[in-house]
C-alpha positions in Angstrom: 34.1 -40.6 99.3 35.1 -43.5 101.4 34.9 -47.3 101.2 34.0 -48.2 104.8 37.2 -50.1 105.3 38.7 -48.8 108.5 42.5 -48.1 108.2 43.3 -47.2 111.8 41.7 -46.6 115.1 42.5 -43.4 116.9 41.9 -42.0 120.4 40.0 -38.8 121.3 42.4 -36.5 123.1 40.0 -33.5 123.4 36.8 -32.1 122.1 36.5 -28.4 123.0 35.0 -25.4 121.1 33.9 -27.7 118.3 37.5 -28.8 117.7 38.0 -32.6 117.9 41.6 -33.7 118.5 42.5 -37.3 117.6 45.7 -39.2 118.5 46.9 -41.7 115.9 50.6 -41.4 114.9 50.6 -43.5 111.7 47.8 -41.8 109.9 48.7 -38.3 111.2 51.9 -38.4 109.3 50.1 -39.1 106.0 47.3 -36.5 106.4 47.4 -33.1 104.9 45.6 -30.0 106.2 42.3 -29.4 104.2 42.1 -33.1 103.5 39.0 -35.1 104.3 39.1 -37.9 107.0 36.3 -40.2 108.1 36.0 -40.4 111.9 33.4 -43.0 112.9 32.0 -42.6 109.4 31.7 -38.8 109.6 33.5 -36.9 106.8 35.4 -34.1 108.4 38.2 -31.8 107.3 41.7 -31.8 108.8 42.5 -28.3 110.1 45.7 -29.0 112.0 48.2 -31.9 112.5 51.5 -33.0 114.0 53.4 -36.3 114.0 51.1 -37.9 116.5 47.7 -36.3 116.2 45.3 -34.2 114.0 42.3 -32.0 114.6 39.1 -31.4 112.8 36.3 -28.8 113.2 32.8 -30.0 113.8 29.6 -28.1 113.0 26.4 -28.1 115.2 24.6 -30.1 112.5 27.2 -32.9 112.7 27.1 -32.9 116.5 23.2 -33.1 116.4 23.1 -35.9 113.8 25.9 -38.2 115.0 27.2 -39.9 118.1 30.0 -37.4 118.7 28.3 -35.8 121.6 28.1 -39.2 123.4 31.8 -40.0 123.1 34.3 -39.7 125.9 37.9 -38.7 126.2 40.3 -41.6 125.3 37.5 -43.4 123.5 38.6 -45.0 120.3 37.2 -44.1 116.9 37.4 -45.6 113.4 39.5 -43.7 110.9 39.7 -43.9 107.1 41.3 -41.6 104.5 39.3 -40.8 101.4 39.3 -43.0 98.4 41.6 -42.3 95.4 39.6 -42.5 92.1 42.1 -45.0 90.7 42.1 -47.1 93.9 40.5 -50.3 95.1 37.1 -50.1 96.7 37.1 -52.9 99.2 33.8 -52.1 101.0 31.1 -50.0 99.4 30.7 -46.3 98.5 30.4 -44.4 101.7 29.9 -40.6 101.7 30.7 -39.9 105.3 27.3 -38.2 105.6 25.7 -39.8 108.6 21.9 -40.2 108.4 21.2 -40.9 112.1 22.4 -42.8 115.1 21.3 -46.3 116.0 21.4 -48.1 119.3 23.1 -51.5 119.9 20.3 -53.5 121.6 21.9 -57.0 121.5 25.3 -58.6 121.1 25.4 -62.4 120.7 28.0 -65.0 119.6 27.5 -67.4 116.7 30.6 -69.7 116.3 33.4 -67.2 115.3 31.1 -64.2 114.7 29.6 -61.6 116.9 26.0 -60.8 116.0 25.1 -57.1 116.6 21.5 -56.1 116.6 21.0 -52.3 116.1 17.8 -50.4 116.3 17.2 -47.3 114.2 14.3 -44.8 113.5 11.6 -46.6 111.5 11.6 -43.8 108.9 14.9 -45.3 107.5 13.6 -48.9 107.1 13.0 -48.3 103.4 16.8 -48.1 102.9 17.6 -51.4 104.7 17.5 -54.7 102.8 18.8 -58.1 103.7 22.2 -58.7 102.3 22.5 -55.0 101.4 25.2 -52.9 103.0 25.3 -50.2 105.6 28.0 -48.1 107.2 28.1 -48.5 111.0 30.6 -46.0 112.6 32.2 -45.8 109.2 32.6 -49.6 108.8 31.1 -51.2 105.6 29.0 -54.1 106.8 26.5 -56.5 105.2 23.0 -56.6 106.7 22.0 -60.1 107.8 18.5 -59.6 108.9 16.3 -56.5 108.9 12.9 -55.4 110.2 11.1 -52.0 110.4 13.3 -50.7 113.2 16.3 -52.9 113.6 18.9 -54.8 111.7 21.5 -57.5 112.5 25.1 -57.7 111.4 27.5 -60.7 111.6 31.0 -59.4 112.6 34.1 -61.5 111.8 36.9 -61.6 114.3 39.2 -59.4 112.2 36.7 -56.6 111.9 35.9 -56.8 115.6 39.6 -56.7 116.6 40.5 -53.8 114.2 37.7 -51.4 114.8 35.9 -49.7 117.7 33.3 -52.5 117.7 35.6 -54.4 120.0 34.7 -52.0 122.8 31.0 -51.5 122.0 28.4 -52.5 124.6 24.6 -52.8 124.6 22.8 -49.3 124.7 25.8 -47.6 123.0 25.0 -45.4 120.0 26.6 -45.8 116.6 26.5 -43.7 113.4 24.5 -45.0 110.6 24.8 -44.2 106.9 22.4 -45.9 104.6 23.1 -46.7 101.0 23.0 -43.6 98.8 21.7 -45.5 95.8 18.3 -46.2 97.5 18.0 -42.5 98.4 18.6 -41.4 94.8 16.2 -44.0 93.4 13.5 -42.9 95.9 13.9 -39.2 94.8 13.8 -40.0 91.1 10.7 -42.2 91.5 8.9 -39.5 93.5 9.9 -36.8 91.1 8.4 -38.6 88.1 5.0 -38.9 89.7 
């Protein structure tokens, strides 16, 4: 379980034979083998590490459902260690189980904020509510506006500067994880019919 508060950004060094190698010296020293790590909001398991980098193994399901297959060498990714049960939750509860990818279709400026508009498959619109939250590449963000197939987010300068959003461009794909609470409620209501 994660909070969606990005701790570091790392760099993709290689992605071969389903092994993803990430360079990030600060976090690498703190990680343990077999520990979970969120990479762009994807919960993965550390299988190897040294003082400057760590590696995770990626399944075909994860590659199919996320933006990993579209990332390039030396591209930066958001990193977050798992929550401690006695720790602070600064964002919202994020599982690291990506639902789908969305596409950045617009980026505008509004005073000190960058407004990102992201399209997503219409089937997920039931989980998107104005002023609700969503995880975008592992970042806990508040939804400003929503429609059947897109949402907007207002990004403050700190978040922009300290996550991979600073390098994002129109037409790029981002990982989306919708609020788990809505999914459980939907299942409970459908089960009781």
